[in-house]
C-alpha positions as CSV (number, residue, x, y, z in Angstrom):
1,D,-10.2,-33.8,-57.5
2,N,-13.9,-34.2,-58.3
3,V,-13.7,-31.7,-61.2
4,S,-11.0,-33.6,-63.2
5,K,-13.0,-36.8,-62.4
6,I,-16.1,-35.3,-63.8
7,R,-14.5,-34.2,-66.9
8,R,-12.6,-37.4,-67.5
9,V,-16.2,-39.4,-67.2
10,Y,-17.5,-37.0,-69.8
11,D,-14.7,-37.3,-72.0
12,A,-14.8,-41.1,-71.9
13,F,-18.5,-41.3,-72.3
14,L,-18.5,-38.9,-75.5
15,A,-15.4,-40.6,-76.8
16,E,-17.7,-43.8,-77.0
17,F,-21.0,-42.0,-77.8
18,P,-20.1,-38.6,-79.5
19,L,-23.6,-38.3,-81.1
20,C,-25.5,-37.9,-77.6
21,Y,-25.4,-34.2,-78.2
22,G,-27.5,-33.8,-74.8
23,Y,-24.5,-34.9,-72.9
24,W,-22.3,-32.2,-74.7
25,K,-24.8,-29.6,-73.4
26,K,-24.6,-31.1,-69.9
27,Y,-20.9,-31.0,-70.2
28,A,-20.8,-27.4,-71.1
29,D,-23.3,-26.6,-68.3
30,H,-20.9,-28.3,-65.9
31,E,-18.1,-26.3,-67.2
32,A,-20.1,-23.1,-67.1
33,R,-20.5,-23.6,-63.3
34,L,-16.8,-24.4,-62.6
35,A,-14.6,-23.1,-65.5
36,T,-13.5,-20.2,-67.7
37,V,-15.3,-19.1,-70.8
38,D,-12.5,-20.7,-72.9
39,K,-13.2,-24.1,-71.3
40,I,-16.9,-23.9,-72.2
41,V,-15.9,-22.6,-75.8
42,E,-13.6,-25.8,-76.0
43,V,-16.4,-28.1,-75.0
44,Y,-18.9,-26.6,-77.6
45,E,-16.2,-26.4,-80.2
46,R,-15.7,-30.3,-79.7
47,A,-19.4,-30.9,-79.8
48,V,-20.0,-29.1,-83.0
49,L,-17.3,-31.1,-84.6
50,A,-18.9,-34.3,-83.1
51,V,-22.5,-33.6,-84.1
52,T,-22.2,-31.1,-86.8
53,Y,-25.8,-31.4,-87.9
54,S,-27.4,-31.0,-84.6
55,V,-29.5,-28.0,-84.7
56,D,-29.9,-28.3,-80.8
57,I,-26.3,-28.1,-80.0
58,W,-25.6,-25.3,-82.6
59,L,-28.6,-23.4,-80.9
60,H,-27.1,-23.7,-77.4
61,Y,-23.6,-22.7,-78.6
62,C,-25.0,-19.7,-80.4
63,T,-27.0,-18.7,-77.3
64,F,-24.1,-19.1,-75.1
65,A,-21.9,-17.0,-77.4
66,I,-24.4,-14.4,-77.8
67,S,-25.0,-13.9,-74.0
68,T,-21.0,-14.0,-73.4
69,Y,-19.6,-11.7,-76.0
70,E,-20.8,-8.3,-76.5
71,D,-19.1,-7.8,-80.1
72,P,-20.8,-9.9,-82.7
73,D,-17.5,-10.1,-84.6
74,T,-16.2,-12.0,-81.7
75,I,-18.9,-14.6,-82.3
76,R,-18.3,-15.1,-85.9
């Protein structure tokens, strides 16, 4: 189906160009429209491992976590 094809495209692209943090954000946004919170977290976790020093990706991840989880201990 189209969802799995799009995931494969993102995965292939980011395997070659993992430092393109903007595409990690696009991937997470794509998953936010279609998938569960766990899948979105998985994308963000992969992103922060790939581009650890990207303030932008950390900011997006933290913003997502704060808006998704009510308990601050869950975010940590």
